[in-house]
C-alpha positions in Angstrom: -7.8 19.6 -27.1 -4.5 19.2 -25.3 -2.4 15.9 -25.7 -0.4 14.5 -22.9 2.6 12.6 -24.2 4.9 10.5 -22.1 8.1 9.3 -23.8 11.8 9.7 -24.3 13.9 12.9 -25.0 17.4 12.0 -26.1 20.5 12.8 -28.1 20.7 10.6 -31.5 24.2 9.9 -33.3 23.1 8.7 -36.7 24.9 7.4 -39.8 22.9 7.1 -43.1 24.1 6.9 -46.8 23.3 10.7 -47.0 25.8 11.7 -44.2 26.0 11.6 -40.4 25.2 13.7 -37.4 26.5 13.4 -33.7 24.3 14.1 -30.6 21.6 15.9 -32.2 18.1 16.3 -30.6 15.9 13.1 -30.9 13.6 10.8 -28.7 10.1 9.5 -29.3 8.5 12.3 -27.4 10.2 15.0 -29.1 9.3 13.9 -32.6 5.6 13.4 -31.5 5.4 16.4 -29.7 6.8 18.6 -32.8 4.5 17.0 -35.4 1.4 17.0 -33.1 2.0 20.7 -32.2 0.9 21.9 -35.8 -2.8 20.6 -34.9 -3.2 20.7 -31.1 -1.6 21.9 -27.8 1.0 19.1 -26.7 2.0 18.8 -23.0 5.3 16.7 -22.5 6.6 14.4 -19.8 10.0 13.0 -20.2 13.4 13.3 -18.2 16.8 14.8 -19.3 20.1 15.2 -17.6 22.1 18.2 -16.3 23.9 18.1 -19.9 20.7 19.0 -21.9 21.0 22.6 -23.2 18.3 25.1 -22.8 18.3 25.7 -26.6 16.7 22.4 -27.3 14.0 23.1 -24.5 13.5 26.8 -26.2 13.0 25.0 -29.6 10.2 22.8 -28.3 8.6 25.9 -26.6 8.7 27.9 -29.8 6.7 24.9 -31.3 4.2 25.5 -28.5 4.9 22.5 -26.6 4.4 22.6 -22.7 7.8 21.4 -21.2 6.6 22.1 -17.7 6.6 18.0 -17.3 10.2 17.9 -18.4 12.0 16.3 -15.6 15.8 17.3 -15.2 17.8 14.8 -13.2 21.5 14.5 -12.0 23.5 12.7 -14.6 23.5 12.5 -18.2 20.7 12.6 -21.0 19.7 9.2 -22.7 21.8 8.7 -25.9 21.3 6.4 -28.7 23.7 5.7 -31.7 22.4 4.0 -35.0 23.2 3.7 -38.6 21.1 2.7 -41.5 21.9 0.5 -44.8 21.2 1.7 -48.4 17.7 0.6 -48.3 17.1 2.8 -45.2 14.4 0.6 -43.7 16.0 -0.8 -40.5 18.2 1.0 -38.1 21.2 -0.9 -36.5 21.7 0.2 -33.1 25.4 0.6 -32.4 25.2 1.8 -28.8 22.6 2.8 -26.3 23.2 4.6 -23.0 20.0 4.8 -20.9 21.6 7.1 -18.1 18.8 9.0 -16.3 16.1 7.2 -18.6 17.1 4.2 -16.8 15.2 5.4 -13.6 12.6 7.5 -15.3 9.5 7.6 -13.3 6.9 9.7 -15.0 5.4 12.3 -12.6 2.1 13.9 -14.0 1.4 17.6 -12.8 -2.0 18.0 -11.3 -3.0 20.4 -14.0 -2.2 17.8 -16.7 -4.4 14.8 -15.0 -7.6 15.7 -16.6 -6.2 16.2 -20.2 -8.6 14.1 -22.4 -6.0 12.2 -24.5 -2.8 10.4 -23.2 -0.2 9.0 -25.5 2.0 6.4 -23.8 5.3 6.4 -25.6 7.5 3.4 -26.0 8.5 2.9 -22.3 8.2 0.0 -19.8 4.6 -1.1 -19.6 4.6 -0.9 -16.0 5.4 2.8 -16.3 2.7 3.4 -19.0 0.3 2.1 -16.3 1.7 4.3 -13.8 0.9 7.2 -16.0 -2.9 6.2 -16.2 -3.2 5.5 -12.6 -2.1 9.3 -12.2 -4.6 10.6 -15.0 -8.4 11.3 -14.2 -10.1 9.2 -16.8 -8.8 10.2 -20.1 -11.3 9.8 -23.1 -8.5 8.6 -25.4 -5.5 6.3 -24.5 -3.0 5.8 -27.4 -0.1 3.4 -26.7 3.2 2.5 -28.6 5.4 -0.3 -27.7 8.5 -2.5 -29.3 9.7 -6.0 -29.5 11.8 -5.6 -26.4 8.6 -5.2 -24.2 6.6 -7.8 -26.1 9.6 -10.4 -25.3 10.8 -9.3 -21.9 7.5 -8.0 -20.2 4.5 -9.6 -21.9 2.2 -10.2 -19.2 2.9 -6.6 -18.1 2.1 -5.3 -21.5 -1.2 -7.2 -21.8 -2.6 -5.6 -18.8 -1.5 -2.3 -20.3 -3.2 -3.0 -23.5 -6.3 -3.9 -21.8 -6.6 -0.1 -21.1 -5.8 1.2 -24.5 -8.2 2.7 -27.2 -5.6 3.0 -30.1 -2.3 0.9 -30.6 0.3 2.2 -33.0 2.9 -0.4 -33.8 4.8 -1.9 -36.7 3.8 -5.1 -38.9 6.6 -7.3 -37.1 5.3 -6.1 -33.7 1.8 -7.3 -34.5 2.8 -10.5 -35.5 5.0 -11.0 -32.5 2.3 -9.8 -30.0 -0.4 -11.9 -31.5 2.1 -14.9 -32.2 0.8 -15.3 -35.7 2.6 -14.6 -39.0 -0.6 -13.7 -40.8 -0.8 -9.8 -40.6 -4.6 -9.7 -40.7 -5.4 -12.8 -38.5 -2.6 -11.3 -36.2 -4.3 -7.7 -36.2 -7.7 -9.4 -35.2 -6.0 -11.0 -32.2 -4.3 -7.9 -31.0 -7.4 -5.9 -31.1 -9.2 -8.6 -28.9 -6.4 -7.8 -26.2 -8.2 -4.1 -25.7 -7.3 -1.6 -28.5 -10.4 -0.6 -30.5 -8.1 0.8 -33.3 -4.9 -0.5 -34.5 -2.7 1.3 -36.8 0.3 -0.8 -38.2 3.2 1.5 -39.4 4.9 -0.1 -42.4 7.6 2.4 -43.1 8.0 3.1 -47.1 5.2 0.6 -47.4 2.8 3.0 -46.0 0.1 2.0 -43.2 -2.9 -0.3 -42.3 -5.5 0.8 -40.0 -8.1 -1.7 -38.5 -11.2 -0.2 -36.9 -14.6 -1.7 -36.5 -15.1 -4.0 -39.5 -13.0 -2.1 -41.9 -9.4 -2.2 -43.2 -8.0 1.2 -44.5 -4.9 0.9 -46.5 -2.6 3.9 -47.5 0.9 3.9 -49.2 3.6 6.0 -47.7 3.9 9.7 -49.5 6.8 9.3 -52.0 9.9 11.2 -50.8 13.0 11.4 -53.4 15.3 13.0 -50.9 15.2 10.6 -47.8 18.0 11.5 -45.6 17.2 10.0 -42.3 14.1 7.8 -41.2 14.9 8.4 -37.6 11.6 9.5 -35.8 9.4 9.0 -38.9 7.1 6.4 -36.9 6.9 8.9 -34.0 6.2 11.8 -36.4 3.5 9.8 -38.0 2.0 9.2 -34.3 2.2 12.8 -33.7 0.3 14.1 -37.0 -2.1 11.1 -36.2 -3.0 11.9 -32.6 -2.8 15.8 -33.3 -5.4 15.7 -36.0 -7.7 13.5 -34.0 -7.3 16.0 -30.8 -7.9 19.0 -33.1 -10.9 17.2 -34.9 -12.4 16.1 -31.4 -13.6 12.8 -33.1 -12.6 9.2 -33.4 -15.1 8.0 -36.0 -14.0 6.2 -39.0 -13.6 9.3 -41.3 -11.6 11.2 -38.8 -9.5 8.1 -38.0 -8.7 7.9 -41.9 -7.8 11.4 -42.3 -5.5 11.2 -39.3 -3.7 8.3 -40.9 -3.0 10.5 -44.0 -1.9 13.4 -41.7 0.3 10.9 -40.0 2.0 10.1 -43.4 2.4 13.5 -44.5 4.2 14.4 -41.1 6.5 11.4 -41.5 7.4 12.3 -45.1 8.8 15.7 -43.8 10.9 14.2 -41.1 12.8 11.6 -43.3 14.0 14.7 -45.5 16.6 16.0 -42.9 18.6 14.8 -39.7 16.7 15.2 -36.5 13.6 17.2 -36.2 14.9 20.1 -38.3 12.8 19.9 -41.3 9.8 19.2 -39.2 10.2 22.1 -36.8 10.3 24.6 -39.8 7.2 23.8 -41.4 4.1 25.9 -42.1 0.5 24.5 -41.8 0.1 25.6 -45.5 2.8 23.0 -46.5 1.3 20.4 -44.5 -2.3 21.1 -46.0 -0.7 21.1 -49.6 0.9 17.7 -49.1 -2.3 16.4 -47.6 -4.2 17.3 -50.8 -1.4 15.9 -53.1 -1.7 12.8 -51.0 -5.3 12.7 -51.7 -4.8 13.3 -55.4 -2.2 10.9 -55.9 -4.4 7.9 -54.2 -7.6 8.8 -55.6 -9.2 6.6 -58.4 -12.5 6.1 -60.2 -15.2 3.8 -58.3 -15.1 0.9 -60.4 -19.0 0.4 -60.0 -18.8 3.7 -62.1 -16.5 3.0 -64.6 -17.2 3.1 -68.4 -17.2 0.2 -70.9 -14.2 -2.3 -70.4 -13.9 -0.8 -66.8 
């Protein structure tokens, strides 16, 4: 199954306790596409400027990403500059230059309109709906958003969420969207807005998934050499959606495995600046880390425990 993802492709300049890099390949759609490419085919829709090098496009193509929907416009590519403190949990934005991204209007090619899964990256909710209006009845709609859109375009965002099957956001965004400080209650309120499944990304604290009447809780995969957290959430989304597309399923068991694969992909991303390590993986490495994750989180059923259990 092929995934259509619409989002940003950018240049990132990053400072962390491990060092710094200037104008490396970044953007939500970039990280998502590379992570998802290990599981399924991906068609990318984004915009770049005249300064975007063909070497970056070639990198995406080597990962099997369809870049025919990558729009090149007159001007400069979107740029983001940020830094992380020692806890590496929150990025401080130092500068944002939207450039050609400011006037981005996603154009869905005819051959992409029948794709069964569409992922709406973190863009204006009006643009997210414009993508859906160009699609021919996708089976699964996945959405990301952020505090900026929740604050500035709430009514428009609510219209988008009514058409979404799976929402992936962080815990602060869930609380803000629901206007409720209790995460469990907030999750319930958000799901009433439309999404059947809510995945809450919590960084180094792991992830929560709300689906049906169940709550699935996973830790983050422990990584000793965290270098740069940029793109970890988008890589999580790529692993999550990529697995679901490959499994061609959205039942409870498939969703739980997808969450774990998302965590696995994020764990590789944070060990290097940009998508470098993510782009060098083999599927054998991914499978081994998935198995290691399963071993490290398994425990005996208390109902079957021995004396004193």
